[in-house]
N, C-alpha and C positions, 0 to 999 in steps of 0.2 A: 237596211242601212246598218253597217257595223260601226260601233262606237267604242273608242278606247278612252277610258276615264281614269283620271288620277286624282288622288287626294293626299297631300303631304302637309296639311295644315295643322294636324295634331301629332301626338306621339306615334300614331300608327301610320305606316307607309302602305297606302292602299291603291291597288290597280285593278280595274275590271274591264271586261269585254262584254258588250251587249249587242244583240240583234234587235234593232229598234229599242223598245223598252224592256225586252226580256233578257235576263242575265244569262250569259254563256259560261263565264268563269270569273273568278275573283281571287286575288291574293291579298291578305291583310297581314302585315308583318310588324311586330313590336319586339325586336330582339336586342334592344339597347344600342344598336348602331345608328348613325346619323342617316338621314334620308339621302344625303349625297352618296353614301355607300350602298344603300338599298335599292334606290329607285330604278336605275338602269338595269341591274341584274334581274329585278322583278319583271320589268317590261320585256326583257329578252325571254325570260322563262315562260310568261303567260302566252306570248305570241308563238313560241316554239311548241309549247304544250298543245295549243289549239290549231297547229299547222297553218299559221297566218303570218303575213308579212305586213309591214307598214303600208305597202301598196294596196293591201286589202281593206284598209281602214278608210271610212268615209268621213268621220267626224271625231274630233278630240274634245274631251271634257276636262276642264281645269278648275279645281277648287282654288279660288284666288284669295280666300281668307274670309273673315278674320281668324286669327289663331297664332301659331308659332311663327314668329317673324322669319327665322331662318328657313323653316320648312316651306313657308309660302314662297319665298324667293327661289328655292330650289325647284319647286313644282312649276311655278310660272315660267322660269327660265327654260326648263326642259320642254314644256309644251310649246313655248314660242319657237324654240329651235326646231322641233319636230314639225310644227305647222309651216314654218318658213321653207324648210328643205323639201317637204312633201306636198306643199301647196294645199294644205287642209284647212277647212274652217274650224273654228273653236267656239265652244260654249263656255262662257265664264260663269261659274257657279259659286255661291257663297256657302261657307260652312254652316251657317244658320239655316239656309234653305235645305241643305242636305239632312240636317238633324230633324227638321220638321217633316221631311219626306219619309224618314225612317219610321215614324209612328203611323200605323195603319188605321187608327181610330178616326171617327167622323167628328172629332171635337176640334176646337181651336187648339193650336200648339204654341207654347212659349219655349223657344230654344235659348238655352243659357250655356255659354262656354266659359270655363274658369280662365281668367286672365291674371291670376295670382294677386296677392296683397288685397284680398277682399273685392277685387275688381272682376267684372264679368262683361262679356259681349252678349247682347240680348236682342231678340226680335220676336214679334208676335205674328202668327200666321192664321189664316182662316181655315175652314174645313177642307179646302182644296189646296192647302199649302201655299197660298198666295200671301205675300208679305202685306201686313197692315201697317202703314206708316213707316217711319225711319227705324234704323237699327241704333242701339245704344252701346256705349262703352263707358261704364261708370261703376261706382261703388254699388254693391248689391243692395244696400239699404236704400239708396236713391232709386235704383231700378225697380225695386219691388213696389214703389209708390205708383208707378205707371200701370201696374197689373192688378193690384189688390182688390179692385172692384170687378174684375173679370170672373165669370162663372163658367162651369163646364169646360175647363181647360186642362190640357195635359202638358206637364213640364218635361223637357227632354234635354239631355246633354250633361257633361261632367259638372257643369256649374249647378245644375239642378240637383244632382246627387250630393255635391258638397254643401249646398245651402238648403237642403231639404227641411231641416228643422225650422229655419227662419221663414221659409215660404209657408209652411203649415201654420206658423204662428199668426200670419196675416190672412192666409187663405186656407182654412181648415178643410175645405172640400176639394182642394186641388188633387189631381191625379199625377202619377209619375210613370214615364215610359220605362219599359224593361230594356230597351235598346238605347244606349247612350254613347255609342262609338261612331265616329265619322267614317263612313265607308264610301268608296268610289262608286259602288253599284248604284246607290241612290243619286249620286251626282250624275251618273250616266242616264238615269231615267229622266231627270230634270233636263238634261241636255237634249234628249229626244223631243221633249215638249217645246223647248226653245227653238229647235229646228222647225217644228211644225208652225210656230208663230213667226218664223223668219227673224229671230233674235240672235243670230250668230255673229261672231266677230272674226277678225283675222289676227295673224301674229302680231302686227303692229299695234293693235288696239287693246291687247290684254295687259292689264296692270294689276299689281297686288292690291288687296283691300285690307288695310290695317286698322282703321277706325281710331287708333290712338298711337302715340309715339312709343318706340321701343324703350326698354329700360336704359339702354346705352345712351339714347338721345336725351332722356330725362336727366340722367346723371351729368351729361355734358352741359345741359342747360343750367342745372344747379351750380355747376362749377363756374360757368361763365358769370352767373349772377353774383357769386361770392367774390369775384374779382372786381366787381364794380364798386 
């Protein structure tokens, strides 16, 4: 099974091709351009490089968030269009799952994504990278309360890097992953597992995962409340 995986939920525009859960090729680009400028050229490049066409792809993997609001919309819209035109199934992956998958240790993982202004997206995963409970979108000081009693955990993600000192203050034995970038290759591996579990979706059922309102929506709400 050939899987075409995409992740535009962070500053990196990432595309990968896998055969089942084995990586064939991957392009990760962070060149200052928007994902709307990068994604389609990268897709064309990786398919051409590997002498493949969309007709050769069996499954699409889409990172639906949380993360960059604009990046998520671009990625989801692209995958929905490709899936609709080519009649392909889709695996919807979260960025927190992808980060947990990137750490190869046998420990619990806590994935943290920086959401700016001291906010983070967070999720805890077991040794098999299965989510434990719900995801959070909150101030790091509140989120850390959920985790500070955990032992033998590895923190992963740019939120973990940013708030490392605070985490160590409450969890001095915490470990930190060396890989903290969101990559489509790990999403593709999760997609393969979802296919085995019959957890795939179609173009109509793929939706962005935001967890919180965008800054624009928050500002709009504040302005409306001021008018009252």
